[in-house]
C-alpha positions, 0 to 999 in steps of 0.5 A, a space after each residue: 725362681 727365674 721363669 726361664 730356668 732351663 730345667 722346666 720341661 718343654 711341654 710346660 706352658 708357663 703362661 697358663 696358671 697351674 694349680 700345683 704352682 699356685 699352691 706352691 706360691 701360697 705355701 711360700 715356695 719359689 717353683 711358680 711363674 708370674 701367671 701363677 702368682 697373678 692367679 693366686 692374687 685373684 683367689 686372695 681377692 675372692 677369698 682372703 684366707 686362701 693362703 691359710 686354707 693351703 697351710 692348714 691343708 698342708 698341716 693336715 697332711 703332716 698329721 695324717 702321715 704321722 698318724 698312719 706311721 703310728 698305725 704301722 703303715 710303711 708304704 704310701 701312694 700320694 695322688 696329685 702330690 704337687 710340687 715338693 715343698 717342706 714336709 713332703 710325705 717321704 720326709 715325714 714317713 722316713 724320718 718316723 720310720 726309716 725304709 718307708 716307701 712312697 710313690 708320688 703321682 702327678 701329671 703337672 710337668 714342673 711338679 714331676 721334674 722337681 720331685 725327680 730332683 728331690 728324690 734322686 738317690 732315694 731308693 724308697 721313693 719315686 714319682 710318676 707322671 700319670 693321670 690319677 683318673 686312670 687308676 690302672 695306669 697308676 697302680 700297674 706302673 713299674 715304679 708302683 709295683 716295685 715299691 708298693 706291696 699291695 698285700 700289705 696296708 697302704 696309706 692312700 693320700 688324696 689331698 685336694 685332688 678330688 675337687 679337680 675331678 669332673 663328674 664326667 670322670 666318675 670320681 666315686 668310681 675312680 676312688 673305688 678303684 684305689 680302695 679296691 686295690 689295697 689290703 685290709 688295714 689300709 687307709 684313705 685320707 682326703 681333703 675336698 673343697 665344698 660348697 657347703 660353706 657359704 663364707 668360702 665364696 665357692 662359686 667365685 673360686 670356681 669361676 676364677 679357676 676356669 682360667 687355669 689348667 684345672 677347673 674346680 668341682 666343690 662337693 657337698 658333705 654327702 658327696 665327699 663321704 661317698 668317696 670313702 666307700 665302705 671304709 670306716 672313718 676314724 675319729 673324729 670323722 669327716 670334719 675340716 682340716 684344722 679340726 682333725 687331730 689338732 696338735 700343739 703346732 696349731 689351734 683349730 679354727 674358731 669357725 671350721 668354715 675358715 678351713 674351707 675343706 672337708 678332711 677325713 681319714 678312713 680305714 679298710 676293714 
């Protein structure tokens, strides 16, 4: 992708690396700028497995959506959805269960612009440019209310979004707002960077990310568990990405720390 493409929103500063675009690059996408690629290279220098961590995280998302569809969920709220890449939530869900509805939420301009292009003509999916730390803005948006019936189960996806929420925004309270908004039988799936894994070089990742639009806040296992509130974790509980319901497409990491992220799914009683 050329860094001068005319579709890039005017408010986007291509000189400041963005997590959404770095993630896109690590997954082999083309919707990123040179500063994003340079930052990804810095992260690779700190943690050579960072691309593998991204791929395992994406594979977890695919398995989670399939799991929720099999459980009867037909509507999804994807928080911090990022730049569209192969295997998006609506593609997975609508392939398995035509008519499934998806609302994507992100505040990064390039992510939202590409999502709108991808979703053109899809009446069962929409993207919101909103800050996920303002749940009322997300939950009460016209697009959300037109696609999501909150009296029925919802699959809430918070994949690698929690560790971008600073303590000052009360992540536990933010997650509680989304949990409280959904009906019994709804699911919450999340992945979260942790500083429990010494081999991850978390401190160096945190320091490196300070020069991007998004600081990182790793959390302990106990802190990540708090985000699920009173939802019941489904088996195998809070593990790491490749350890959660692995399938034929990938083997679990020999050392779970290689995944770099806690991962889990919980259901609302």
